[in-house]
N, C-alpha and C positions, 0 to 999 in steps of 0.2 A: 397259340403261336409260338411261345417259348419251346414247346415240344418240337414243332416241326422245324424250327431254327436248329435245334440241337441234333436233331435226324440229319439235316443238310450239311451242318459243321462236320457230323461223323461221316458222312459220305464222302465229303472232300478230303479229309484227314485219311481215309481208308485209300482213296484213290492215289494221293500223293505217296503214302508209305508203299503200295504196291508198285508204283512207278519207280521208285528210288530203289526198291529191292529187286525187281525184276532186271532194271538195268544193270545192276552189279552183277546179277547171275549171268546175264548175257556176255559180259566181260570176262566172266570166270569162262564159260565155253570158248569164245574166241581167242583168249590168250593162253590158257592151259590145256585146252583139247580142241585145237583147231580143225583136226581131222573127223571130229565127232560129227554125224550126218546131221544136216540142217532139220530133216524131217523129224528125226528123233528128239532133237533138241525142242522144236515147236511143240511135240507131243507133251514133253515133259513140262514145259512152261504152261501149256494150256491146260494141263491136269491140275497143276498147282494153282492156277487161276480160278478154275471152276470150283476146287474144292474151298477155295478161300472165300469165293464170292457167293456161291449157292444159298447158303444159309442166310446172310443178309437180305439177298434178294427176295427170297421166299418170305421173310420177315417184314419186308417192306411192303410187299403185295398183300400180305394179310392185314397189316396195319392200315392200307388204304381202304381195303374192303370192309375192315371193322368201323372205320371213320363214316363211310358211306352208309352202312347199314345199322350203325350206332350200336355194335356188339362189341364184346372185349376181344383183344386180339388173340387168335387161337394158332398155335403151333401144335404139331404131331408129338404126343406124349408117350413115345414108345422107343425100346432099344435099337429099332433100325434108324429112325431119325437122330438118336444120340450119336450113335458111332458112324453114320454117314455123313451127317451134317454138322451137327453141333459141336462135337469133340475136335474133328477136322479143323473147323474154322478156329476155334480157341487155340488149339496148339500152333497153328500156322500164324495167326495173329501174334501171339506171344512171341514166336521165333523171329518174326519180322521185325517187332518191337526191340526184343533183347539184341539182336545182332546189330539194327540200325543204330541204337543208343551207344553201343561199344564202338562201332566202326566210325561213329561220328568224330571221335578223337583222331582216328588216322586221317580223315579228311581234313579236320582242322589243322593238325600238324603240317598236312601238306601245303595248306594255305599260308600258314605262318612261315614255313621255310621254303616258300616256293622258288626262290632263285637257286637254292641248293637241288630241290627236286627237279628243276628244269635241266641242270646240268647232268643229273644221273637218271634222267626220266626213265629210260627202259628197264634199267635194274630195279628201280624203286617202283616202278608200275607194275611189274611182275610180283614184286613182294606184297605190295597192297592187294593184289587180286589173290594170292596165296593166304593172305591173312583173313580175307573176307570168306574164303572157301573153308579154312579151319573154324571159324566161328560158326558157320552154318552146319558143317559136319558135328562139331562138339554139341551145340545147342539142340540139334535135330535128335540127339540120344538124350541129353541131359533133360530138356523140358518134358515130355513124356514121363520120363522116370521120376522127376521131382513131383510132378503133378500126382502120380500114383502114390508116392511117399507121403505127401501132404494130405492125401486124402485118407490114408490108412492109419496115420500117426498121432499121436497127442503127446505133446510136451507138458511137463509139470515144472511150473516156475515158482520157487519159494521165495517169499519176502518176509523179512522181520520188520515190524513196526514197533520202534523203541519210545517209552513215554515215562518222563519222570514222575515218581509217586503213584505208579500204576497199583491199583488195588490187587491184593494177592489172588482174589478170586478170577481176575481177568488174565494173570500171568500164565501164558503158554496156551492161550485159547487160539484154536485154529480155524479161521474162516476161508471155505474155499469159495472162491470168486470165479464165475464163469460167465459167458455172455452169448449173444447171437447163436443160439442153439439152432434157430431156423429149419426145423423139420420140413422135410418136401421130398420130392422124388429122389433126390440125391442124398440127403442126410435121412435115410431111412431107418427102419427099425434096427437092423444090424449095427448101423453106425452109431445111433444113439446109445444102444445098449452097451457098446464098448466104451462109449465116453462116461456113461453112469458108473459101469463097472470100476473105471479108473477112478472116479470120484470117491466111491464107497470104499476102495482099498486105502484111501488117504484117511479115513475115519475123521471127517470135519466135525466141529462143533456147531458150526452153522454155515448155511450155503446161500450166498446172494448171486443173483443173476442180473444183468446189466439189459435186460429187455430182449425183444426180437424171439420169442419162443417158436414163431413159425416164419416161412417165407411170405405165402399168399395163398389164397382159396381156403375155404373152410375144411377141407378134405383132412388136413394134418393137425387139427386142434387137438381132437381126442389123443392122437398118437403122441404129440408132443406132452400134453399132460400126463398120459399114462406112464411113459418113460421117465419123464422128470420126477414123477410121484414114486418112483424107485429109488431114488436118492435117499440114503440114510444119512440123517444129520440129528445130532442130539436135540438142537434148539430149532430146527425147521428149515424150511427151504423157502425163499422169498424172491420176488423179482420186481423190477420196477417196469414201467411201460415203454417198449420200444416203438420204431417206426412201424415196422412190418405187423406188429400186434394189432394196427388199426386196419390192416388192407386185406382181412379175410374175405370181406365183401368190399370191393374197391370203391363203391360208391355209399357204402352205410359203415362209416365209422363206429358209430356208437354200437351197432350190432356186432360187429367184429370183436371190440373190445369186451362188450358184454358176454359173449360166447365164451372167449379166451378165460376171461375170470372165472366164469362159471365152471368151466371144465377143469381149470388148476384147482379150484377149491373142492371139486368132487375128489380130487386125489391128494388133498390136504397140503396144497400150496397156495400161496397168497400173492396177489399182485396189487398191492397198495398204490394208490394214485394220487399223488401229492398229499401224502400222510407221513405222520411220524409214528414210528413204532419202536418200543422198548423190548430188548432180550435182557431178561433177568438172569444173573449169576450171582446166586445167593444175596449178599446185600448190595451188590454192585450191578451196573446195567450199561449195556451198549445202546444208543439211541441211533436209529438209521432214518434219514429223512428220504422218502422216495420220491424223488422230484421227476415229474412228468414234462419234458421239453423235448420235442422232436418235430419232425415235418408236419405233423398234424396239429399239435397242440403246443402253444408258447406259455412258458410260466412267467408271472408277473413277479415284479420286485417285491411287491406286498406279500405274496405267498411265500417267497423266498425269505423273506425278513421274519415272518410269522412261524415258520417251519424252525428256524434257527433259534429265535428266542424262547421257543417251548422246548428245545432240547436240553435238558438237564443232566445228561449221562456223563459217566466218567470217560467213555470212549464216544465221539460222535462221528458219525458217518454220514457222508453225503452219496446216495447212489442214484445215478442217472444213466441215461442212454448214450448221449453224445457228449465226447469230451471239448464242449465250446469254451471259449477264452472267459466269457462273461459268467459262466457258472462256476469255472474253476476260481476266478476273481471273488466271487460271492461266497463260495466255500472258505476261502483265505480269510477273507473280511469278517466271516462270522465264527472263525476259530474251530473249523472243523478238523478233526484230526486225519481222517481218510476221505479222499475223493475218488470214487469207483465209477468208471464208464466203460462202453465196449464200443460197438457201432463201426469200427473201422476194418474188423476182420483181420488186423494185423497187416493191412495192405492188400490182403487176398491176392493180387497180383503185383509181385514186387520184382523188378528187375535187376539183375546182378550189374552193379556199378559202384566204381570206387567211391568210397567215402560218404556215399548217400543212399538211404532207403528210397529208391526211386520207384514211386507208385502213383498212380491217380488219385489215391487218397490224400495226397498233398495238397490237391486244390481244395480240401476242405478243412484239414487240421494238420498241424505239424506233430500233434500228439498221438502217434499211429500204433503204437505198443510199447509197453515198458513202464518204469517207474520213474517220477518226476517229483522233486521236492520243491515246495513253495514255503519257506521259512520252516515251521515245524510241521506243515501239512504234507502228507504224502499223496500224491494222485498217481492211480494205477490205471492203465488202459489195457483190457484184456482183448486178446485176438480171437477169443470165441472158438466156435466149431464150424458154422455153416457156412453158406455161400448166398450171393444174391448176384443178379445180372449175369454173371459168367457162372457155370456150373463147375468151376475147377478153382483151386488154390495153387499158386506157385511161389515158392520161395516164403510161404506163409504158413507154417505148421501149426495146426489148432493147438489150443492150449488150457490147462487149468492153472490157475493162480492160487497158490496157499500162503495165507497171510497169518503170520504167528505174532502174537502180542508179547511184547516183552518189557521189563521194567529197565530203565537206565541204572 
């Protein structure tokens, strides 16, 4: 029932956005290009609406068919479907969202200063239309360019964590922190290899992953494990359990997680599940609590307390998938040094907007990407590599976080 309600809300929102945007486009034609042939204008708007709506219409039909036949939702998995349906939809929906979000200010100013606007209506109306057209033209170029850039680029973010009386053996230790690799059709072998090469060039002592090594289906389990197994780390590579790690087989969470853990293990990687692991550096050690809390499995307060009370290391790390408030609060209360999480994809689709990182991820958390101090504890949220729901990133460049331990 909840899924159906979300689909209906999505359809209504899409319709309202289309109505708002096409109404503004009509004003552009009428005001700035009054002699432009009506037939050509209708063709342009019709093509725009077809490209925007064809993908969701096919998806809804497939979803209805899947519900009737009790099968999984199927969508064509090939390059033609991607470039004729999928990518046009996402580029256009981002264009509508981006332009509408910024143009909202213009409409708001018009309402606030309506008496002045009324006096100079003709001039200000034309200016308003020109601003809308300028935004459309700019973002029609910027959005595809930015999507391509974010697909092919990886940022390296360096963070220093300083602690008083840090043992000499831990001074200068480099931890490469990554998340949401999400191997699938879009994060393919070439993209994975590029990411792994960048990690290896940084020569980390330890590599930690905040879960989600695949997106869905069992087809990419071996691929994810094989490429993550190419990571060179002096003290190993470890991952906590993410949401998508349970969804290789949508109706069989245990099988999904079991196969991923086995495949990772085959390539000398570990995915501890609500476990504490120590990494030894001479006479000192780093204690990592691998906390499993996601859409499938919730952790209890008792388990959190047990993991914390058992952790007797010089550096204590709380590694989990989702940066939820109660997990952060538990980590602070239990005197962890570092809280590491992913899940957010750094916003994945983030609109350019003044003073705010405007992204749908805000509905879930305000910790989208970056470093957040809570007393002496540093929480780090990694933007990761992969994608889900949308096969694109926009203003959300993938990243690798390098954490270096330092003494005060």
